[in-house]
N, C-alpha and C positions, 0 to 999 in steps of 0.2 A: 595471465595467459599472454604469450608473445603476439606481437602484431601480425596481421595478415599481410603477406607481401604483395607487391604489384603483380607477380607472376600468378599467384593464386586468384587474385581479383580479376585479372585479365581472362582467365579461363572460366570465371563465373562460379568457381567451386573453391571451397576452403580445403586445401590439401593439408594433411598432417605435417607438422614440422619435424625434421629429422635431426638427431644429434650430430654435432660436428665430428668429422672423421680425423681432424688434426690432433686429436688427443686432449684438447682443452676441456677441462671439466666444467660442467654447468653451462657451456655455451651452446646455444641453439641457433641453427641457421634455417632459413627457408629453403624451399625447393630451388630457388634461383641463387642461393648463396654460394659463394666460391669455396667455402670450407667444407662443404658436404657433397657427397655424390647424389645428385638430384634424383628423387623418386621417379620423375617422369622419364629420366634416362634409363632407369632399370626397367620400367614398363615398356619403353621403346625397344630395348634389347630383347625383352621377352617376346614381343610381337614379331620381331625379326626371326628369332629362334623358332617360334611357332609356325611362321610362314615356311621356313626351310623344312621343318619336320613334316608339315602337311604335304609339301611338294615331294619329298622323299618317299613318304608313305604312298602317295598316288603312283609314283613310278614303280615301287616295289609290289604294289597290290594288283598289278595286272593291267596297267594302262599301256602296255607294250603289245606289239603284235605277237600272237601265239605262234611258236615255231612248229607246232605239231599239226597245223591246219594246212592242207594242200590247196593252193590257189592255182588257177589255170588262166592263161592268156586268152582273151577273146578279141578278135579283130573283125573288121568288116566294113561295109559301106552303108550309108544312110542317104536315101534319095527322097525327094518330095516333088511331085508333079514331073517325074522323070529326070529331074536335075539333081546333082549332088547338093546336099545341104552345106552352105558355106562354113558355118560354125555352129557349135552347140555342145550339148552334154548328153551322155547316156549313163543311166544309173541302173544297176542290177541288184535287186533286193531279194534275199531268199524268200521263198513262198511255199505253201502247202507242206509245212512241217520241216522244211530244210533248215537246219540249225547253223549252217556255215556262214561265213562273212559274205557280204555283198561285194560288188565291184563297181567301178566307174571309169569313164574315159572322156576325153574331150573329142569333139568332132571337128575335123579340119578338112576343108575342101571335100566333104562327102565321105571321109574315111575316119575310122577310129581304131585304136589299138591300145588295150589296157597295159601292154608291156612298155609303151613309150609315153603315154599321156594319162596314166591313171593307175589303177590297181585291179588285178584280176579277181574274179569271184571263185567260189568253190563250184563243183559240179552239182547238178540237180535242178529242181524247179526254181525259177526266178521270175519275179515281176520286173519288167523293164519299163522305164520312163525315159522318153527321148524328148529333148527340147532343142528346137532348131531356130537359128537366127540368120538374118540376111548378111551379117558380117560387116555392115557399115557402122562402125563405132560412132557413138554420139555421147561423149562424156558429159556434155552440158545437160542432157536429158537423162543422165544416169543409165545409159544403154551401152555398156562396154562391148557387147557382142552385136549390137544393132537391134533392129526390130524383130520381134518374134514372127516367124513365118506361119506357125500353127500353134494351137493349144498343146500343152504337154501330151504327147501320144503315149498311150499305155498298152502293153501287150504282155503275154506270158510266154516264156520259153523254157525248155528243158535242156540245160547245158550238160554236155558230156564231161566225164572225169579225165579230160585231156585238153590240150590247147585246141581251139576251134575257130571257125569263121562263121559269123552270122551276118547276113545282109538284111536291112530293113528298108521297106518301101512304104513311106507314110502315105496313107490314102487321102484323097481330096476331102473326105468327110472330116478330117482333122483341121480344116482351115480355120484360122483365127476369126472369131466373131467379135467385131469391135465393141458393141454395146453390152452384150451379156456375158462376155468371157468365153462363149462358145461351148460346143459340145466336145467331149473328150472322145477321141477315137479309141476303140477297143478291138483288138484282133481276136 
């Protein structure tokens, strides 16, 4: 039996030896041998091919936005204690049997618009979650939008099947509770 090569010992596994591809009869080379195409290279190429195939399959199987779903732009304002929320996010998730996609937008200086900083939802009932921050970025404490002004505020809305404006006034009951995480406001 041919000797185990340094390459197969390094991997901790005894790989099968492959015949030389240079046409020499009876000559055997190891996986690391210059005269043969190493088995690990074949396995590496197969993994690359498998990765490309999985990626293509994901794209072709529907990981793209559906063109037959109508989305609508939602814009509006978000206030807390009578003042515009400096920065934050608004998420709209389909609710009560609504099968369409949800939407989202960034809140900037108390305003949001899915057409410019997000993606619009479909019409119908949606569950809305709003998160508001003071806008004083503190990367050292992992607070890119600043401190939370209130716990995530949740409410339900029925969006029309057209572009619309929705304004949200976050009630004082949604104030952030430092020790317990606080209660969640529900409209």
